[in-house]
C-alpha positions as CSV (number, residue, x, y, z in Angstrom):
1,M,64.7,-133.0,-172.7
2,R,67.9,-131.3,-172.0
3,P,68.5,-129.0,-169.0
4,W,68.5,-125.3,-169.8
5,R,71.4,-122.9,-169.9
6,A,71.1,-119.1,-169.6
7,S,73.1,-118.6,-172.8
8,Q,70.3,-120.5,-174.8
9,L,67.6,-117.9,-174.0
10,T,66.2,-116.0,-177.0
11,R,63.3,-113.5,-177.2
12,D,61.4,-115.9,-179.4
13,D,61.3,-118.8,-177.0
14,T,58.0,-120.3,-175.8
15,F,57.7,-121.1,-172.1
16,V,55.0,-123.4,-170.7
17,P,54.4,-123.4,-166.9
18,V,52.2,-126.3,-165.9
19,A,49.7,-126.1,-163.0
20,R,47.2,-128.3,-161.2
21,G,44.5,-125.7,-161.8
22,A,43.6,-122.1,-162.6
23,I,41.3,-119.5,-161.1
24,A,40.4,-116.4,-163.0
25,E,38.7,-113.2,-161.6
26,E,38.3,-110.1,-163.8
27,A,41.9,-109.2,-164.9
28,I,43.7,-111.8,-162.7
29,L,44.7,-115.3,-163.5
30,D,46.1,-117.6,-160.8
31,L,47.9,-120.7,-161.8
32,V,47.5,-123.0,-158.7
33,D,50.0,-125.6,-157.6
34,L,52.7,-125.0,-160.2
35,A,54.9,-127.9,-161.3
36,P,58.5,-127.3,-160.1
37,S,59.8,-127.0,-163.7
38,T,58.8,-124.9,-166.7
39,I,59.1,-126.2,-170.2
40,R,61.0,-124.0,-172.8
41,V,60.7,-124.5,-176.5
42,S,63.3,-122.9,-178.8
43,W,62.2,-122.0,-182.3
44,T,65.7,-120.9,-183.5
45,Q,67.9,-122.8,-185.9
46,D,68.8,-125.4,-183.2
47,R,65.2,-126.1,-182.2
48,G,64.8,-128.0,-179.0
49,V,62.8,-128.5,-175.8
50,T,64.5,-127.9,-172.5
51,Y,63.3,-127.1,-169.0
52,L,64.2,-124.9,-166.1
53,S,63.0,-124.5,-162.5
54,T,59.9,-122.4,-162.3
55,G,61.8,-120.0,-160.0
56,E,64.5,-119.5,-162.7
57,F,61.8,-119.0,-165.3
58,L,60.2,-116.3,-163.3
59,D,63.6,-114.5,-162.7
60,L,64.3,-114.6,-166.4
61,W,60.8,-113.5,-167.4
62,C,61.0,-110.5,-165.1
63,T,64.3,-109.4,-166.6
64,Q,63.6,-110.2,-170.3
65,H,59.9,-109.6,-170.8
66,R,58.9,-106.4,-169.0
67,S,55.8,-105.6,-171.0
68,S,52.8,-107.7,-171.8
69,T,53.1,-110.7,-174.1
70,R,50.9,-113.1,-176.0
71,A,49.8,-116.3,-174.2
72,T,47.3,-119.1,-174.5
73,L,45.7,-120.9,-171.5
74,G,45.2,-124.5,-172.4
75,L,42.9,-126.7,-170.3
76,L,43.5,-130.5,-169.9
77,R,39.8,-131.2,-169.9
78,V,37.9,-129.2,-172.5
79,T,34.2,-129.0,-171.8
80,P,31.4,-126.9,-173.4
81,A,31.3,-124.9,-170.1
82,A,35.1,-124.4,-169.9
83,G,35.7,-124.0,-173.7
84,G,38.9,-124.5,-175.6
85,P,42.2,-122.6,-175.6
86,V,41.9,-119.0,-174.4
87,P,44.2,-116.4,-176.1
88,L,45.5,-113.8,-173.6
89,Q,47.9,-110.9,-173.1
90,V,49.7,-111.5,-169.8
91,R,51.9,-109.2,-167.7
92,E,53.2,-108.7,-164.1
93,P,53.8,-112.3,-162.9
94,R,54.2,-112.8,-159.2
95,I,54.4,-115.7,-156.9
96,V,51.3,-116.3,-154.7
97,G,51.5,-119.3,-152.3
98,S,52.3,-122.3,-154.4
99,G,51.2,-120.6,-157.6
100,L,51.8,-117.8,-160.0
101,R,49.5,-114.8,-160.5
102,W,49.3,-112.9,-163.8
103,T,47.5,-109.7,-164.8
104,V,45.7,-110.7,-168.0
105,T,43.5,-109.5,-170.8
106,A,41.5,-112.1,-172.7
107,T,41.8,-111.4,-176.4
108,G,39.4,-114.0,-177.7
109,S,37.3,-116.4,-175.6
110,R,36.3,-115.7,-172.1
111,L,38.4,-117.1,-169.2
112,P,36.7,-119.9,-167.2
113,H,36.3,-118.9,-163.6
114,S,38.2,-122.1,-162.6
115,S,39.7,-125.2,-164.2
116,G,41.6,-128.3,-163.5
117,S,45.0,-129.1,-164.9
118,C,46.2,-126.5,-167.3
119,V,49.2,-125.0,-169.1
120,L,49.9,-121.4,-169.9
121,V,51.8,-121.2,-173.3
122,L,53.8,-118.0,-173.2
123,N,54.9,-116.4,-176.5
124,P,53.3,-119.1,-178.7
125,P,54.5,-119.1,-182.3
126,Q,50.9,-118.5,-183.5
127,D,47.5,-118.0,-182.0
128,P,45.4,-121.1,-181.2
129,T,42.7,-122.2,-183.6
130,L,39.4,-122.0,-181.7
């Protein structure tokens, strides 16, 4: 992976914050114990995977993506109780403790109340197959 540069950002990029866990309550999703870096996947002509600090990601997200966007919550351990990937609409990210809180609307499956390790795939190129 290459480090990220501001000039490389496009509206079609996919961002993937990684967390030790997630807690969901009604329209709120908390990613708990975020990794210090967020993965960025570029789908443009010079496809590539880069990374940026989670703080830089949040600053960019707030300036570039002001409205809601598609996302998928992916769980490391998929169980019948937790289910598979959960398609969402996310908006209004904010830092809470060592995590990141999003206002969400589940568009397919139901969000599990809590989970272990997970990723939030923001602006995926297509919806997950459930």
